[in-house]
C-alpha positions in Angstrom: 158.8 53.0 59.7 162.4 54.3 59.2 162.7 51.7 56.5 159.8 52.3 54.2 161.8 54.3 51.9 164.8 52.3 51.8 166.0 50.3 48.3 165.7 46.9 50.3 166.5 45.1 47.1 169.8 47.2 46.9 171.2 46.9 50.4 170.4 43.0 50.1 172.2 42.6 47.0 175.3 44.4 48.2 174.9 42.7 51.4 174.6 38.9 50.3 177.8 39.5 47.9 180.1 41.2 50.3 179.4 40.7 53.7 180.1 37.4 54.2 183.4 37.5 52.0 186.1 36.5 53.8 188.5 39.1 52.7 186.1 42.0 54.4 186.0 39.3 57.7 189.5 39.7 58.1 190.5 43.3 57.1 188.2 43.3 59.8 190.3 41.8 62.4 193.1 42.9 61.4 192.2 46.7 61.0 190.3 46.8 64.5 192.3 44.5 66.3 195.5 46.5 65.1 194.2 50.4 65.6 191.7 49.4 68.4 194.4 48.4 70.8 196.8 51.6 69.6 193.8 53.9 70.1 192.4 52.2 73.3 192.8 55.2 75.9 195.4 52.9 78.7 197.7 52.9 75.5 197.4 56.8 74.3 200.7 57.3 76.0 202.4 55.6 74.2 200.7 57.0 70.6 203.5 58.2 68.0 202.9 61.3 65.2 203.7 57.8 63.1 202.0 55.5 64.7 198.7 58.0 64.2 199.6 58.7 60.6 199.7 54.8 60.0 196.1 54.7 60.8 195.4 57.5 58.4 196.8 56.0 54.7 194.2 53.7 53.3 197.1 51.2 52.5 196.8 50.4 56.5 193.2 51.2 57.4 191.5 49.3 54.4 188.2 51.9 54.2 188.9 55.4 54.2 191.1 57.3 51.9 191.8 61.0 52.0 192.2 60.9 55.5 195.6 61.6 55.7 195.9 65.0 53.7 195.8 67.3 57.0 198.6 64.8 59.1 201.3 67.1 59.1 198.5 69.8 60.6 197.1 67.0 63.4 200.0 65.7 64.7 201.8 69.3 64.8 201.6 68.8 68.6 201.3 65.4 70.1 200.5 66.3 73.5 197.3 68.4 72.5 196.4 65.4 70.4 196.3 63.0 73.1 194.6 64.7 75.3 192.3 65.3 72.6 192.1 61.4 71.8 192.1 60.6 75.8 188.9 62.8 76.3 187.3 61.7 73.3 187.6 58.1 74.1 186.6 58.0 77.2 183.1 56.4 77.4 183.1 57.7 81.5 182.2 61.3 79.7 178.6 61.3 77.5 179.4 60.9 74.2 177.2 64.1 73.7 179.6 66.7 75.7 183.1 64.3 74.5 182.0 65.5 70.6 180.9 68.8 72.2 184.2 69.9 73.0 186.3 68.6 69.8 184.0 70.1 67.7 183.6 73.4 69.7 181.3 75.9 67.7 183.7 78.7 68.1 187.0 75.9 66.8 189.1 76.8 69.9 189.9 74.7 73.0 191.5 72.4 74.9 190.2 69.4 72.4 190.3 71.2 69.8 192.8 70.2 66.8 192.5 71.6 63.2 192.5 69.1 60.8 190.7 67.0 63.0 187.2 66.6 61.8 184.8 63.7 61.4 186.0 62.1 58.9 188.6 60.8 61.1 187.1 60.7 64.2 184.2 58.5 63.1 186.9 55.9 62.0 189.0 56.2 65.3 185.5 55.9 67.0 184.5 52.8 65.3 187.9 51.0 65.8 187.9 51.7 69.2 184.2 50.9 70.0 183.7 48.4 67.0 179.8 48.1 68.0 179.1 51.4 69.3 179.8 53.8 66.7 179.3 54.1 63.2 181.6 56.4 60.6 180.2 59.3 58.9 181.8 60.7 56.1 181.0 61.7 52.6 180.6 58.1 51.8 178.2 57.1 54.4 176.4 60.4 53.7 175.9 59.9 50.3 174.6 55.8 50.5 173.0 57.4 53.9 170.8 60.2 50.9 170.8 57.7 48.5 168.3 55.1 50.7 166.8 57.8 52.1 167.7 57.9 55.3 169.8 60.9 56.0 168.1 63.0 58.8 167.1 66.9 57.8 169.1 68.8 60.8 168.3 72.3 62.2 170.4 75.2 62.1 170.4 75.2 66.3 171.7 71.2 65.6 175.3 70.8 67.2 177.9 68.9 65.4 177.5 66.5 68.6 173.3 66.4 67.9 174.0 65.4 64.3 176.2 62.6 64.5 174.2 61.1 67.1 171.0 61.3 64.6 173.1 59.6 62.1 174.9 56.9 64.5 171.2 56.3 65.8 170.7 55.5 61.7 173.6 53.5 61.3 173.0 51.2 64.3 169.6 50.6 63.3 170.6 49.2 59.3 173.7 46.9 61.1 170.8 45.4 63.7 168.6 44.7 60.5 170.7 43.3 58.7 172.5 41.9 61.3 176.2 42.7 59.9 179.3 44.9 61.9 179.3 48.4 61.8 183.1 47.7 59.9 180.9 45.7 57.1 178.3 48.5 56.9 180.8 51.0 56.0 182.5 49.2 53.5 178.5 48.8 51.8 178.0 52.1 52.0 181.3 52.6 50.0 179.1 50.5 47.2 175.8 52.3 47.5 177.8 55.5 47.3 179.4 54.5 43.9 183.1 54.8 45.7 183.4 51.2 46.0 183.6 49.6 49.1 187.4 51.1 50.1 186.5 54.6 48.4 188.6 55.4 45.3 191.8 53.5 45.5 193.1 53.9 41.8 196.6 53.2 40.6 198.9 55.8 39.0 198.4 53.9 36.2 194.7 53.9 36.4 193.9 57.9 36.8 196.8 57.9 33.8 194.4 56.0 31.7 191.9 57.4 32.7 193.2 60.9 31.6 194.5 59.7 28.5 190.7 58.4 27.5 189.4 61.8 28.7 192.1 64.6 27.6 194.6 62.4 25.0 198.1 62.2 25.8 199.4 62.6 29.4 202.8 63.7 29.9 203.9 61.3 32.4 206.6 62.9 34.2 204.9 65.8 34.8 202.1 64.1 35.9 203.7 62.6 38.5 205.5 65.9 39.8 202.2 67.8 39.8 200.2 64.9 41.4 202.7 65.1 44.4 202.7 69.1 44.3 199.2 68.9 45.4 199.4 67.3 48.4 202.4 69.6 49.2 200.4 72.6 48.3 197.8 71.7 51.1 200.8 71.0 54.4 202.5 73.7 53.5 199.7 76.1 52.3 200.5 79.2 55.0 203.6 79.3 53.2 202.6 79.5 50.1 202.0 82.4 48.0 198.3 81.4 48.2 198.0 81.3 51.8 198.7 84.8 52.2 195.4 85.6 50.8 193.4 82.5 50.6 192.3 80.1 53.6 191.4 76.4 53.2 188.1 75.3 53.2 186.6 72.9 56.5 183.4 71.6 57.2 182.7 69.8 60.1 186.5 69.8 60.6 187.4 68.4 57.8 189.3 69.3 55.3 187.4 69.6 51.6 189.1 72.2 49.8 191.4 69.8 48.1 189.7 67.7 45.7 186.3 70.0 46.6 183.5 67.7 45.3 181.1 69.3 42.7 178.6 67.8 39.9 181.1 68.6 36.8 184.1 66.8 38.6 186.8 67.6 41.6 188.4 71.0 42.1 192.2 70.3 42.3 192.3 73.2 45.0 189.1 75.2 46.1 190.4 78.1 48.9 188.2 81.3 50.1 189.6 84.7 50.5 190.4 85.8 54.5 188.2 88.3 53.7 185.5 86.3 52.5 184.3 88.2 49.3 186.6 85.7 47.0 186.7 82.1 46.1 189.9 80.9 44.1 189.8 77.9 41.6 193.2 76.2 41.6 193.8 73.9 38.8 197.1 71.7 38.3 198.1 70.6 34.2 198.7 66.8 35.7 200.1 66.1 31.9 196.8 67.2 30.3 196.7 69.1 27.4 196.2 72.6 27.9 192.7 73.5 26.2 191.7 70.6 28.4 192.8 72.5 31.7 191.7 75.7 30.6 188.1 74.2 29.5 187.9 72.3 33.0 188.9 75.3 34.7 186.4 77.2 33.4 183.3 75.1 34.1 184.9 74.7 37.8 184.5 79.0 38.1 181.0 78.6 36.4 179.7 75.9 38.5 181.2 77.7 41.9 179.9 81.1 40.4 176.3 79.6 40.3 176.6 77.2 43.1 178.2 78.2 46.1 179.5 81.9 45.6 176.7 84.4 46.3 177.6 86.8 44.6 181.5 86.6 45.9 183.9 87.1 42.7 185.4 83.8 41.8 188.8 83.5 40.0 191.1 80.9 38.8 194.7 79.7 39.0 196.6 77.4 37.1 199.6 75.7 38.2 202.1 74.1 36.0 205.8 73.1 35.8 206.5 74.2 32.5 204.9 77.0 30.2 203.9 76.5 26.8 202.7 79.3 24.3 199.1 77.2 23.6 198.2 77.4 27.5 199.8 81.0 27.9 197.3 82.2 24.7 194.4 80.1 25.6 194.6 82.0 29.0 196.1 85.7 27.5 192.0 86.8 27.4 191.1 85.4 30.6 191.3 88.2 33.0 190.2 86.1 35.7 192.6 83.3 35.5 196.2 83.6 36.6 199.2 81.3 35.4 201.9 79.9 38.0 204.7 78.2 37.4 206.9 76.4 39.9 210.3 75.3 40.8 211.5 71.5 42.1 214.6 72.0 43.5 216.5 69.1 44.1 220.6 68.4 45.6 223.1 65.5 46.3 225.2 66.3 48.9 228.6 63.9 48.6 229.5 63.3 52.2 233.1 62.7 53.4 233.0 59.2 55.5 
């Protein structure tokens, strides 16, 4: 009965095209072989910060993009991280108990690691136990919802309750279509519309898209501000924003960066520590002044209407260089603040 509402033609088409693709089969062998061994509980004492960070990069894991964004935070205490992973991957302990310890509702405990959410935890479970645990992330959730298979949760449900229900559905699908959980995860990407490996646009493709949408793009500023977004997230508590606002997490996953909305992704969405305000942050990224102002106004309106629940919604535009067009465009918008930033780069000659 679980599959009555499923679009059989859609998934059968994707499976027939992708499931037996040699590249898919080889990528599974490569990633599961390498990282399944690295995260094996017997080998975790040798896990290094560099090892863990390598897994989080799309170029290495070949399936999961964006999970690297909190890598510095997650690996700040490697001994704590290794304790967490040893417990998470110990099959002698019921999975419900293990997940409950990692996703402690109070956000504290021996096995709670800030920034280590389901989008990182479940891929690790998959590569270590590739026949038992599927991946629950935004992409797989979107796909299951499109197939009318995503379960409804009760307010009292813990993360473990939710994951086990999602995982049962994923396991049933893999068995029904005689595919591996790795293959099914890639197929979820196709169904969700993000492609088998998430959004892996090159910088050149992103620039081309920006040109099509907004006209001429300042390539120098675009590259600088693309990196600035990651820098702000990684160093949030040291920035001017971190004094008043905090980043937003969902089930341990960072959602503040590239926050998904029905009108496009917000560069950074933060919430005031007192819970009374949201802040929409947009980086100019080489776009025209009119384009960035129109975009942030659209995002502010969406946040106010969909998630603010009466809270104040303000905006911040961050640019490398100020121009008069942007300054005058924002002059009458009292709820949007303009920030500039500086980059200091210095070469020092060393005596040999």
